[in-house]
N, C-alpha and C positions, 0 to 999 in steps of 0.2 A: 434367505437370511431373515431371521426374526429379530426385531428390536423391541425395546421396552420404553414406555413413557410413564414416568411417575409424576402424577399431578400434585403439585405442592404450592400452587399459586394463591390460594385463598387467604383471606384476612384472619381467619381463626377467631372471629369476634366472640362467638359463644364460648370458646375455650378460654379466652382472656389473655393469651400470649401465643407466640408463633409455635404452635404444636408440631409443625413440620420438623423443627429442629430437634424435638424430642424423639419422634417416631421414625424419621427418615432412615437413620442408621440400620434399624431392624429390617425395614423394607428392602433397603439396598443389599443387605446381607443375604436375604432370601433370593433376590434376583441374581446375585453374584454366583450362587451355586446352581443356577438354571442354565438352560441352553441358549438364552438370548445372547445375541452377538453384538448388539449396540444398545446403548442406554443413555437416556436423557432425562433430567429432572427439570420440570417446568416451574419456575419461580415467578412471583408477581408482587404480592403485597409486601413480602419480606425478602430481604437479601438472604441467600443461602450459600453455604459452602458445604459441598457434599462429597468432595473427592472424586466426582465424576462430572461429565459435561452438564452444565446448567444453562438452560435457555430461558431468558427473561421474556415474559409475555406482557407487553404494555397494555393489551386489551383484556387482562384477566377479569376485570369487573363485569365484562359482558356475560360471563358465565363459564362453566366448565368446558363448553365446546370451544370457546376461544383459546383457552389454555391447551386443550387437546390438539387443536389445529396447529398451534405453535410447536407443540411437542413432536407431532408426526413430521412437521416441516423441518425440524432440526435433526431428524435421523439421517444417517449416512445414505448415500445413494446405493441402491441395490436392496434395501430392506423391502421385503415382500409383505410383511404383516407386522403389526405392532400389538404387543401385550400392554394393556393399560391398567395401572394400579394406582391406588391412592396413597399419598405419603402418610395419611393418618390411619392406615390399616396395618398396625404393627404385628399382627399374627399371620401375615401372609405366609402361606405354605408353598414351598417350591414345587411340591407335587401338583398343586392346582395349576400353577403356571405351565408345568409340563403337560398336563391333561388338555388344557385348551389348545396348546400348540399341536399336540398329537391329533386332536379332533380336527383342527384346521387342515393339517397335513393329510388327514384321512378323507378330506372332502366333506366335512360336516356343515360347512357354510362359510360365508365371508364375514359374518358378525356373530361372535360367540361370547358367552358369558358363563362363568362358573355358577352352579347352584349348590347350596349346602343343605337345603331342605327339600329339594326335588321340584320346587315350584317357583321360587323367587330368584331373580337374577342378582348376582353379586360380582365381586372382583376375584380374580382378574377377568378382564374383558379382552377379547382379541378382535382386531379389525384388520381384515385383508386390505392391502394397498388400494384395491378397487373401491373400497367403502370410505376412504378418507375424504373424498369430495362431498360426501353426504352429511358430514358432522355439523349439526345445528348448534346454536349457542347453548342450548340445554344440555349438550354433550351426548355421549354414547347412550345414556339412559333413555334418550328419546328415539333411539333406533331399535327396530325389532331384532332380536337375537335368537340363536339356537342355544339352548341350555346344555351345558356340559356337566354331568353328575360328578359332584365332589362331596357327596353326602357322608362319606366316611372320614372327611377331613374337617378341621376346625376352620370356621370362617375367619377372614382377615381382620374383621372389626372395622369400625368407622367411628373413631373417637371424636366426639363433638364437645363434650364437657369434661371437666376435671374429675 
C-alpha cells in the first residue's frame, strides 16, 4: 500500500500569508485521482482544514524533515511507501505520482524523486518504509535519490512569492 504526505507546515513568510490554503486543494485533487491509498496533510504554522486527515507537527520549525517524520508517522499501518509532495506545488501532475510509484514497484530504489529536466530532483518524492528512519531535519532533499524521468510533464512548481 502506498500513502501520500503533503507538507503544508511552513510559515509561508516569503509569501506573506498561508499559501497552503490557496494551493492545497489543487494538490489534493491531483492525489485524489492517483493510486495512493492513504493521505495525510501535515500542518504546523497555520491551522488547515483540508477535507482529509491533517496531522499537526509541533516541531515544524525544526525543518521539513520534522514535518515529514510527523507525516509518515501519521500514515495508517501497512503503508509500504510514502509519496511526498508540497502543498505549494499547485501544478502537481498525477502522472508523475504514478511514475514514481511504478518505479518503486519495479525495484528502482527505496528513495526516488521525479526529474523534469533529466538532472535535478523535484517532487513527488517517494520513500520506501525502510527509508523513513533516515529522514534528517533537512528533509528528503538531504537524502540520495534515484531520479525518475518526468521530462514530458510539467513540474509541480514551488510557489514562494506572490
